[in-house]
PyMOL CGO cylinders between C-alpha atoms (Angstrom):
from pymol import cmd
from pymol.cgo import CYLINDER

trace = [
    CYLINDER, 0.05, 0.14, 0.07, 2.81, 2.48, 0.90, 0.3, 1, 1, 1, 1, 1, 1,
    CYLINDER, 2.81, 2.48, 0.90, 4.65, 2.00, -2.59, 0.3, 1, 1, 1, 1, 1, 1,
    CYLINDER, 4.65, 2.00, -2.59, 1.38, 2.75, -4.38, 0.3, 1, 1, 1, 1, 1, 1,
    CYLINDER, 1.38, 2.75, -4.38, 0.82, 5.97, -2.33, 0.3, 1, 1, 1, 1, 1, 1,
    CYLINDER, 0.82, 5.97, -2.33, 4.41, 7.13, -3.00, 0.3, 1, 1, 1, 1, 1, 1,
    CYLINDER, 4.41, 7.13, -3.00, 3.98, 6.41, -6.83, 0.3, 1, 1, 1, 1, 1, 1,
    CYLINDER, 3.98, 6.41, -6.83, 0.50, 8.41, -6.63, 0.3, 1, 1, 1, 1, 1, 1,
    CYLINDER, 0.50, 8.41, -6.63, 2.18, 11.25, -4.83, 0.3, 1, 1, 1, 1, 1, 1,
    CYLINDER, 2.18, 11.25, -4.83, 5.20, 11.21, -7.32, 0.3, 1, 1, 1, 1, 1, 1,
    CYLINDER, 5.20, 11.21, -7.32, 2.69, 11.30, -10.31, 0.3, 1, 1, 1, 1, 1, 1,
    CYLINDER, 2.69, 11.30, -10.31, 0.99, 14.38, -8.69, 0.3, 1, 1, 1, 1, 1, 1,
    CYLINDER, 0.99, 14.38, -8.69, 4.22, 16.24, -7.95, 0.3, 1, 1, 1, 1, 1, 1,
    CYLINDER, 4.22, 16.24, -7.95, 5.19, 15.68, -11.50, 0.3, 1, 1, 1, 1, 1, 1,
    CYLINDER, 5.19, 15.68, -11.50, 1.90, 16.87, -13.00, 0.3, 1, 1, 1, 1, 1, 1,
    CYLINDER, 1.90, 16.87, -13.00, 1.98, 19.67, -10.71, 0.3, 1, 1, 1, 1, 1, 1,
    CYLINDER, 1.98, 19.67, -10.71, 5.64, 20.82, -11.65, 0.3, 1, 1, 1, 1, 1, 1,
    CYLINDER, 5.64, 20.82, -11.65, 4.61, 20.28, -15.57, 0.3, 1, 1, 1, 1, 1, 1,
    CYLINDER, 4.61, 20.28, -15.57, 1.56, 22.47, -15.09, 0.3, 1, 1, 1, 1, 1, 1,
    CYLINDER, 1.56, 22.47, -15.09, 3.70, 25.13, -13.42, 0.3, 1, 1, 1, 1, 1, 1,
    CYLINDER, 3.70, 25.13, -13.42, 6.40, 24.96, -16.03, 0.3, 1, 1, 1, 1, 1, 1,
    CYLINDER, 6.40, 24.96, -16.03, 3.94, 25.22, -18.79, 0.3, 1, 1, 1, 1, 1, 1,
    CYLINDER, 3.94, 25.22, -18.79, 2.49, 28.46, -17.15, 0.3, 1, 1, 1, 1, 1, 1,
    CYLINDER, 2.49, 28.46, -17.15, 5.89, 29.92, -16.74, 0.3, 1, 1, 1, 1, 1, 1,
    CYLINDER, 5.89, 29.92, -16.74, 6.57, 29.14, -20.50, 0.3, 1, 1, 1, 1, 1, 1,
    CYLINDER, 6.57, 29.14, -20.50, 3.35, 31.15, -21.47, 0.3, 1, 1, 1, 1, 1, 1,
    CYLINDER, 3.35, 31.15, -21.47, 4.42, 34.05, -19.17, 0.3, 1, 1, 1, 1, 1, 1,
    CYLINDER, 4.42, 34.05, -19.17, 7.79, 34.07, -20.77, 0.3, 1, 1, 1, 1, 1, 1,
    CYLINDER, 7.79, 34.07, -20.77, 6.31, 34.08, -24.25, 0.3, 1, 1, 1, 1, 1, 1,
    CYLINDER, 6.31, 34.08, -24.25, 3.90, 37.06, -23.25, 0.3, 1, 1, 1, 1, 1, 1,
    CYLINDER, 3.90, 37.06, -23.25, 6.88, 39.03, -21.76, 0.3, 1, 1, 1, 1, 1, 1,
    CYLINDER, 6.88, 39.03, -21.76, 8.92, 38.47, -24.92, 0.3, 1, 1, 1, 1, 1, 1,
    CYLINDER, 8.92, 38.47, -24.92, 6.09, 39.73, -27.20, 0.3, 1, 1, 1, 1, 1, 1,
    CYLINDER, 6.09, 39.73, -27.20, 5.36, 42.76, -25.02, 0.3, 1, 1, 1, 1, 1, 1,
    CYLINDER, 5.36, 42.76, -25.02, 9.09, 43.58, -25.14, 0.3, 1, 1, 1, 1, 1, 1,
    CYLINDER, 9.09, 43.58, -25.14, 9.15, 43.05, -28.92, 0.3, 1, 1, 1, 1, 1, 1,
    CYLINDER, 9.15, 43.05, -28.92, 6.25, 45.28, -29.41, 0.3, 1, 1, 1, 1, 1, 1,
    CYLINDER, 6.25, 45.28, -29.41, 7.81, 47.93, -27.12, 0.3, 1, 1, 1, 1, 1, 1,
    CYLINDER, 7.81, 47.93, -27.12, 11.18, 47.72, -29.08, 0.3, 1, 1, 1, 1, 1, 1,
    CYLINDER, 11.18, 47.72, -29.08, 9.40, 48.19, -32.58, 0.3, 1, 1, 1, 1, 1, 1,
    CYLINDER, 9.40, 48.19, -32.58, 6.89, 50.82, -31.38, 0.3, 1, 1, 1, 1, 1, 1,
    CYLINDER, 6.89, 50.82, -31.38, 9.31, 52.99, -29.23, 0.3, 1, 1, 1, 1, 1, 1,
    CYLINDER, 9.31, 52.99, -29.23, 9.16, 56.70, -29.50, 0.3, 1, 1, 1, 1, 1, 1,
    CYLINDER, 9.16, 56.70, -29.50, 11.84, 58.27, -31.69, 0.3, 1, 1, 1, 1, 1, 1,
    CYLINDER, 11.84, 58.27, -31.69, 11.91, 61.49, -29.52, 0.3, 1, 1, 1, 1, 1, 1,
    CYLINDER, 11.91, 61.49, -29.52, 13.09, 59.85, -26.22, 0.3, 1, 1, 1, 1, 1, 1,
    CYLINDER, 13.09, 59.85, -26.22, 16.72, 58.83, -27.37, 0.3, 1, 1, 1, 1, 1, 1,
    CYLINDER, 16.72, 58.83, -27.37, 15.54, 55.48, -28.71, 0.3, 1, 1, 1, 1, 1, 1,
    CYLINDER, 15.54, 55.48, -28.71, 14.86, 53.89, -25.28, 0.3, 1, 1, 1, 1, 1, 1,
    CYLINDER, 14.86, 53.89, -25.28, 11.21, 53.04, -24.52, 0.3, 1, 1, 1, 1, 1, 1,
    CYLINDER, 11.21, 53.04, -24.52, 12.06, 51.84, -20.99, 0.3, 1, 1, 1, 1, 1, 1,
    CYLINDER, 12.06, 51.84, -20.99, 13.21, 53.80, -18.08, 0.3, 1, 1, 1, 1, 1, 1,
    CYLINDER, 13.21, 53.80, -18.08, 16.24, 51.91, -17.00, 0.3, 1, 1, 1, 1, 1, 1,
]
cmd.load_cgo(trace, "trace")
């Protein structure tokens, strides 16, 4: 019974980690798209930088 519970727990942990990694990939893609849009649509009058740092 204990090995079965350990296997089920391992499956649950791996599924949770896979879901979290998938969410992080989507967040990274969204940030990349926003960065590219900001890079392309930057104002010409502010010295070429659209960010403040």
